[in-house]
N, C-alpha and C positions, 0 to 999 in steps of 0.2 A: 691790169689793175683797174681799168675803167669799167669793168664788168662786175659791179658790186651787188647785183640782184641776188635774192635768195630764193630757194626752191624747197618744197616739201613734198613728201609722198602724199597720196590721197587724191581727192576729187580733181580740182583744178590747180594743184600745187605748182605746176610749171609756169603759170601765167605771170608770176611775180619775179621770175628770173629774167636775165637779159635775153630777149626773144630773138632766136635765130630763124625759125620758121613759124609762121602763124597762118593757120587755116581755120581761124575762129569764125563763129557766126555771132552777131550781136543778139543777145537774148538766148532763149532756148534753141538748142542746136539743130532742130528739124531732124535730119538724118544724123547729124552729129558734127563735131569739130575736133581739131587736134592741134598740137604744137610742140616745138622743141625749143628749149632755152638753156641758158648757162647760169648756174647759181653756185656760189662758193667754189668756183672752178670745176664743177661737175655738171654733166649733162642731165637734163630732165626731159622726159617724153610723156606727154599727157594726152588722153583722149576722153571724149564725152559723147555718149550716144543720144543726148537730149533728156535722158532720164537718170543715168548714173555716169560717173567718170572715175578715172584713175590716172595717177601720175607715178612713174617710176623714176628713181634718181640713181645715177651711176656712182661709182666709187673712185674712178680715176680722175686725177686732176688734169684736164685737157687745156687749162689756161697756163701752160708752162712755157710758152714761147716757141713750141715745136709744132710742126705739122702733124695732124692726126687724121686717119681715115675713120669716119664716123658713119654708122648705119643704124637706122631704127626700123623695126619691123613690127607689124601687127597682123595677127591671124584673125580674120573676121569670124571664123567658125567657133572659136573658143575664147577669143579675146586676149590671147597670149601677146604680151608686149615685151620687146627685147631691145636693149641698147648694146651695140657693139662698138668697141674702141680698138682700133688697130688690129682688127680680126678676132678679138677676144670678147666674150660675153662680159659686159660690165654691169648690167642690171637686167632683171627679168621679173615679171609679175603678171597677175591676171587683171584684165580690164574688161570693159563691157563688150558684148558680142554684137554682131550685125553690121549693117551698112553704115559707114560714116561719110559717104561721098556727099558732095554738094549737089542738091537736087536741081537739075536744069529747070529753068523757068520759075524758080522759087520767087514768090513775091516778097520784097523787102524794102524798107525805107532807108537802108544802109547800103549805098552803092559798092562799098568795098567788100561786102560779104562774099561775093563770088571769087575773090582773088586769093591766091597764095602769096603772102608777103614775106620777103626775106629781110632780116635784120631789124625789124620793128614790129610793135603791136599795131595791127592794121587799122584800128579805129582811132588811134591817137587819144586813148582814153585817160592819159595823164601819167604823172611821174611814177605811180605805183606799178607801171608796166614798162620797165626800161628797155631801150633798144640795145642791140648787140653791137659791140665795137670789136672788130676783128676781120679776119680774112675768110673767104669762102672760095674754093676752087673745085668746081664741078658739083652738080646736083643731079642725081638720077631719080626719077619717080617711076615706080613699077606697079604693075597690076598683080604681081605675085610676090610671095616671101622669098627673097633671094638667099638669105642666110639663116640657117637653123643651128649651126654649131661653129666652132672655131674655124677660121679660114685665113689664108694668106692675104693680107691687105694689099690691094692693087697698087702698083707703082707707075703704071702706064695709064693713059687716059681711059676712062670707062667706055665700054662698048655698048652697042644697042642690040636688041633682039625683039622678038614678038611681044615680050612682057614690058618693054620700055615705052612709057607714055610721055615722058619728057626727059630730055638730057640737055642740061645747061652747062656749058664749059666755062663761061665768064672770060672768054678770050677776046672780047670785042674791043678792049682798050678803054676808050672814054665814051661817055654818053649815057643815055638811059635805056637804050634798046638792048635786050638780051635775047639772043637767038636760040631757038630750040633745035638741037642737033640730032634728035631722035629719029628723024626720017618719017 
């Protein structure tokens, strides 16, 4: 109930939802930026390549008090964006193509630019960009598209492979340090 943000499809429609993942860049996105949020109980996944952007919004209410496996994918070659909920495609759409990575060594006056922030808008830009209130258990970041069609949602801890660049289990207990288990 405390996730009252709203989301829309289109350019940066994800940014006004309750922000779950924020890899935004202050101002024009250089190579680009992206994020995942929750609005009206539905997931939104948005990307911007510095010139154009797109947000897709799912149809499944994931704010129902139950655990859900969520995956978002983007194919750089053609911009295909997909949201999966519990192994099923929940939304799909075309987004901008190309590289959206953070450019190493990028000059910026905003120290938070280089970080991936979980549960909040990274620049603390105001109440129009609300934080997420809820639970996260495991985050895996990959260099390849892992899912392209319906799949059995995992029930065991996620594994690592050559495409895993980050695996965060959130099993540390208390504190502010989160360990990368990707190896």
